[in-house]
Backbone bond lengths (Angstrom), bond angles and torsions (degrees), N, CA, C in turn:
res aa  C-N    CA-C-N  psi(-1)  N-CA   C-N-CA  omega(-1)  CA-C   N-CA-C  phi
1 M - - - 1.452 - - 1.506 109.47 -
2 S 1.353 117.35 135.37 1.449 120.25 177.71 1.530 111.80 -72.27
3 V 1.323 115.83 157.04 1.472 121.07 177.42 1.520 109.44 -62.54
4 L 1.344 117.91 -40.35 1.440 120.72 178.64 1.536 111.07 -58.41
5 K 1.313 115.19 -46.38 1.487 119.41 178.72 1.512 110.56 -61.50
6 L 1.324 117.78 -39.26 1.465 122.77 177.13 1.538 110.63 -62.21
7 F 1.331 116.82 -46.50 1.475 120.47 176.10 1.534 110.51 -58.30
8 Q 1.327 116.14 -45.66 1.463 119.76 -178.63 1.522 113.09 -62.80
9 E 1.306 115.68 -36.58 1.479 120.12 179.06 1.526 111.70 -73.06
10 N 1.320 116.60 -14.53 1.466 121.14 -179.60 1.512 114.08 -110.35
11 I 1.335 117.37 18.00 1.449 119.93 176.24 1.520 109.27 -61.05
12 G 1.325 115.08 133.67 1.461 121.75 -177.18 1.515 112.22 91.20
13 K 1.297 117.50 -1.80 1.498 120.28 -177.22 1.516 109.41 -112.92
14 V 1.319 115.81 152.38 1.459 123.16 176.09 1.513 108.46 -82.88
15 L 1.351 115.56 138.25 1.450 121.87 175.25 1.550 108.86 -68.05
16 E 1.320 116.81 119.68 1.460 119.59 -178.03 1.516 110.70 -131.31
17 K 1.311 117.99 -23.08 1.470 121.44 -174.98 1.520 112.34 -122.36
18 S 1.304 116.03 35.85 1.475 120.78 177.51 1.523 108.89 -73.88
19 P 1.333 116.86 150.85 1.451 118.28 172.74 1.532 112.53 -66.11
20 S 1.312 115.63 -13.05 1.489 122.34 -179.49 1.559 109.93 -94.26
21 A 1.328 116.48 115.39 1.468 119.60 178.08 1.514 110.52 -60.55
22 V 1.348 117.04 -35.16 1.456 121.48 179.59 1.548 110.18 -63.08
23 S 1.315 117.64 -44.50 1.459 120.25 177.12 1.501 112.16 -59.71
24 N 1.324 115.47 -42.27 1.472 119.49 178.45 1.537 111.13 -62.62
25 W 1.324 116.57 -43.18 1.484 120.27 -178.29 1.545 110.23 -67.23
26 L 1.320 116.75 -40.82 1.467 120.02 179.37 1.532 110.18 -64.65
27 A 1.312 117.32 -32.01 1.482 123.18 177.96 1.534 114.21 54.32
28 G 1.320 114.79 51.47 1.453 120.33 177.93 1.526 111.15 -77.30
29 K 1.306 114.45 145.04 1.469 121.27 176.63 1.521 108.11 -101.49
30 I 1.313 116.08 127.16 1.463 120.87 -179.88 1.515 110.26 -73.90
31 L 1.325 117.23 124.28 1.445 123.53 178.82 1.519 111.99 -104.92
32 K 1.333 115.90 -33.42 1.463 121.39 -176.42 1.529 108.43 -155.05
33 A 1.343 115.28 137.71 1.456 119.16 178.15 1.531 109.23 -141.41
34 E 1.326 115.99 117.78 1.470 122.54 176.00 1.518 106.61 -134.69
35 K 1.297 115.42 164.69 1.490 119.60 175.43 1.520 108.55 -60.30
36 G 1.327 116.68 116.48 1.467 121.24 178.16 1.518 114.63 82.73
37 K 1.338 119.64 5.46 1.473 121.94 179.39 1.530 109.72 -145.72
38 L 1.313 115.21 137.60 1.464 120.95 174.20 1.533 109.86 -139.64
39 V 1.328 115.18 149.74 1.438 122.59 172.15 1.544 107.15 -133.45
40 L 1.327 117.11 124.75 1.438 122.98 178.15 1.510 110.36 -129.09
41 E 1.325 116.19 154.95 1.459 122.96 178.61 1.526 107.38 -114.86
42 F 1.342 116.19 139.33 1.462 122.27 179.55 1.529 109.05 -131.73
43 L 1.310 116.78 142.33 1.460 123.07 174.18 1.536 107.33 -101.65
44 V 1.344 115.96 127.82 1.456 120.33 177.19 1.523 108.27 -74.39
45 R 1.332 114.43 117.82 1.465 121.54 -179.09 1.545 109.06 -106.36
46 E 1.295 117.53 161.54 1.475 121.25 -176.89 1.543 110.86 -59.75
47 E 1.300 118.93 -36.80 1.460 120.25 -178.19 1.548 112.25 -71.73
48 M 1.328 117.43 -2.64 1.434 122.33 177.75 1.544 112.50 -98.33
49 T 1.328 115.97 0.31 1.481 120.02 -171.23 1.536 112.20 -102.02
50 N 1.309 111.90 163.02 1.470 122.04 175.31 1.546 108.53 -91.41
51 P 1.328 117.76 -178.86 1.480 119.16 -179.98 1.539 114.52 -59.94
52 M 1.332 116.88 -21.52 1.461 120.01 178.27 1.546 112.08 -86.29
53 K 1.337 115.40 3.48 1.474 122.78 178.81 1.532 112.38 67.91
54 S 1.340 116.61 24.03 1.453 119.37 171.17 1.527 107.92 -109.15
55 L 1.315 117.00 161.27 1.455 121.88 -175.01 1.543 109.15 -58.71
56 H 1.313 115.80 127.23 1.483 122.33 -177.28 1.535 109.15 -67.52
57 G 1.318 115.54 136.31 1.469 120.72 179.04 1.509 113.07 -57.86
58 G 1.325 117.30 -33.55 1.454 121.45 177.26 1.519 111.98 -63.86
59 V 1.335 115.88 -36.89 1.444 119.92 178.55 1.542 109.97 -71.06
60 V 1.328 117.08 -38.62 1.467 120.77 176.19 1.536 109.13 -58.28
61 A 1.334 116.59 -46.39 1.471 121.34 179.17 1.554 109.32 -62.94
62 M 1.308 116.85 -40.17 1.464 121.76 179.75 1.525 110.32 -62.81
63 I 1.338 118.62 -41.26 1.444 120.04 178.20 1.524 109.99 -62.91
64 H 1.340 115.96 -47.56 1.484 118.72 178.70 1.521 110.68 -58.16
65 D 1.329 117.63 -49.76 1.473 120.73 -175.11 1.545 110.47 -63.36
66 D 1.305 116.72 -40.50 1.454 120.36 -177.75 1.540 111.87 -66.82
67 I 1.324 116.42 -47.96 1.462 118.57 -176.49 1.521 110.24 -73.41
68 I 1.330 119.15 -29.74 1.472 120.68 173.49 1.535 109.79 -62.66
69 G 1.299 116.81 -46.28 1.453 120.23 178.75 1.544 111.16 -60.78
70 M 1.333 116.55 -42.71 1.453 120.65 177.99 1.532 110.59 -61.52
71 T 1.339 116.51 -38.99 1.445 120.20 -179.71 1.514 112.60 -63.61
72 V 1.339 116.70 -39.80 1.444 121.28 178.46 1.538 109.24 -63.24
73 I 1.328 115.69 -38.73 1.473 118.95 179.77 1.518 112.59 -61.53
74 T 1.349 116.81 -27.66 1.482 118.10 -179.08 1.504 112.69 -65.39
75 L 1.347 118.23 -14.87 1.469 121.24 179.10 1.546 110.93 -70.82
76 G 1.340 115.97 -20.21 1.449 119.26 177.39 1.543 115.41 73.13
77 R 1.327 116.10 24.48 1.446 118.72 179.64 1.531 111.05 -77.48
78 E 1.317 115.45 149.43 1.478 120.13 -178.29 1.514 113.45 -71.88
79 M 1.313 117.28 -35.41 1.466 120.47 -177.78 1.511 110.32 -85.71
80 P 1.351 117.83 142.33 1.467 119.61 178.20 1.530 111.46 -78.44
81 Y 1.303 116.64 159.57 1.461 125.31 177.67 1.516 110.64 -124.29
82 T 1.292 117.59 149.94 1.444 122.81 177.58 1.519 110.14 -132.67
83 S 1.329 116.26 155.02 1.477 120.19 179.15 1.518 109.27 -71.21
84 I 1.329 115.13 132.66 1.487 119.48 170.14 1.488 111.33 -105.36
85 N 1.291 117.19 -14.58 1.491 122.11 169.91 1.531 108.51 -160.60
86 L 1.306 113.93 162.34 1.471 122.87 173.67 1.487 106.75 -150.20
87 T 1.316 115.62 113.42 1.462 121.77 179.03 1.507 108.05 -106.32
88 V 1.339 117.61 120.85 1.452 122.61 -174.88 1.518 108.88 -121.04
89 D 1.323 114.98 131.29 1.474 122.11 171.42 1.517 107.13 -107.71
90 F 1.331 115.48 125.16 1.455 122.07 179.18 1.526 106.54 -98.61
91 L 1.312 118.06 115.93 1.468 121.09 -170.10 1.521 114.02 -111.30
92 K 1.308 118.97 -31.10 1.478 122.19 179.89 1.520 107.67 -147.21
93 A 1.341 115.46 155.75 1.461 120.10 175.37 1.531 110.80 -83.17
94 S 1.313 113.95 159.76 1.461 121.97 175.77 1.524 106.15 -138.57
95 T 1.330 116.75 147.11 1.456 122.05 -175.53 1.535 112.18 -123.29
96 I 1.310 113.83 172.23 1.475 122.06 -179.17 1.542 107.80 -53.48
97 G 1.314 114.69 134.51 1.471 121.46 178.18 1.522 114.80 92.60
98 D 1.339 115.89 -15.51 1.481 117.23 176.16 1.499 111.61 -65.13
99 V 1.331 115.94 142.22 1.469 120.95 175.57 1.529 105.52 -101.72
100 L 1.316 116.45 122.15 1.461 121.52 -178.27 1.508 110.32 -106.97
101 I 1.337 115.14 145.94 1.436 120.34 173.64 1.516 107.26 -114.48
102 A 1.345 117.07 129.30 1.456 122.16 177.84 1.495 107.95 -113.51
103 E 1.316 118.04 126.60 1.447 124.37 179.33 1.515 109.46 -121.50
104 T 1.316 116.49 138.04 1.459 120.03 176.69 1.542 109.12 -130.74
105 E 1.331 112.52 154.41 1.468 118.20 176.18 1.534 108.59 -150.82
106 I 1.298 115.01 133.00 1.450 119.82 174.82 1.520 107.56 -76.36
107 I 1.306 116.08 125.05 1.459 122.59 -177.72 1.543 110.30 -92.86
108 R 1.305 116.09 -41.66 1.464 120.90 177.33 1.508 108.98 -141.51
109 S 1.316 115.48 128.42 1.446 121.09 -178.43 1.530 109.44 -117.49
110 G 1.308 115.37 90.48 1.484 120.26 178.04 1.489 110.29 -88.10
111 N 1.292 116.02 177.56 1.466 122.75 -179.93 1.518 111.60 -67.78
112 K 1.343 117.65 -38.94 1.458 122.18 -176.75 1.543 113.53 -108.32
113 I 1.343 115.34 -32.98 1.474 118.98 -175.61 1.517 108.89 -125.90
114 I 1.322 116.26 134.53 1.450 123.68 176.65 1.554 107.99 -118.19
115 Y 1.338 114.58 127.32 1.486 120.53 -179.16 1.533 109.51 -103.78
116 V 1.322 115.41 128.70 1.476 120.93 -172.25 1.503 110.51 -130.52
117 H 1.351 117.35 139.72 1.467 124.70 171.53 1.518 108.06 -104.28
118 S 1.340 115.03 148.19 1.476 121.12 176.07 1.521 108.72 -142.23
119 T 1.308 115.72 139.88 1.463 122.72 177.07 1.524 109.97 -132.01
120 I 1.325 115.16 134.40 1.479 120.27 173.24 1.502 108.10 -115.79
121 Y 1.324 114.99 129.86 1.479 118.68 179.21 1.543 110.62 -142.61
122 K 1.306 114.09 167.56 1.463 120.73 173.18 1.513 107.12 -129.70
123 I 1.337 115.72 160.62 1.439 121.09 175.86 1.512 108.07 -99.96
124 K 1.332 116.09 123.25 1.476 121.27 178.96 1.529 107.07 -133.99
125 D 1.326 115.57 125.94 1.453 120.58 -179.29 1.515 111.42 53.26
126 N 1.329 116.09 43.44 1.461 124.80 179.52 1.508 114.92 61.87
127 E 1.352 116.06 20.62 1.460 120.64 177.39 1.521 109.85 -124.58
128 R 1.338 114.60 147.98 1.463 122.28 178.08 1.519 108.26 -80.16
129 V 1.341 117.29 117.51 1.467 122.50 178.90 1.541 107.58 -111.37
130 I 1.332 115.87 113.49 1.455 121.44 -178.10 1.522 109.85 -74.36
131 I 1.331 115.72 123.18 1.443 123.31 178.34 1.498 110.80 -87.57
132 S 1.337 116.09 -41.10 1.466 121.13 -174.80 1.543 110.68 -160.80
133 K 1.315 115.19 152.94 1.452 122.51 173.26 1.515 107.57 -129.52
134 A 1.308 115.96 149.26 1.495 119.84 178.30 1.509 110.89 -147.69
135 T 1.315 114.86 156.76 1.471 121.56 170.45 1.513 106.58 -132.85
136 S 1.325 114.19 154.15 1.485 119.81 178.31 1.531 109.30 -150.04
137 N 1.291 113.30 146.31 1.466 121.03 169.05 1.519 106.34 -108.00
138 M 1.322 114.28 129.63 1.449 122.12 -179.14 1.516 109.47 -109.39
139 L 1.307 119.26 128.02 1.445 123.65 -175.20 1.546 110.32 -106.21
140 R 1.317 113.97 132.09 1.482 118.98 174.52 1.525 109.34 -69.59
141 F 1.328 115.38 135.39 1.436 118.84 174.62 1.511 111.00 -135.84
142 G 1.298 115.62 162.73 1.430 119.93 179.77 1.524 112.94 103.27
């Protein structure tokens, strides 16, 4: 079974048995899974915060990096890919109890390098508030 098919069969469920310990800790819920696109939901927990009780920037970067990697896997390629860079823009704060939505999309899928966009946002007062945006280049290795 392909990873994409596995993601699709688990829409609405929290990731708990991923081979990635980071994915399991983040506990994202799959909302949408397509080839080259993913949408996951995350709950901001206390252990994800900095001393000011807002979402730690390192956790924001971890969410981006993790879901970007998952998105590349949806392509079903035999060779693995790894991040060669991750550029993150931190735009708004988020606090304990916030529900975040992370969306990714592959912009360019080359043979050796895949370029991916990622956005994390929350819904506040019926409006989409962007928390962070990121881009990454993923390099084929092996």
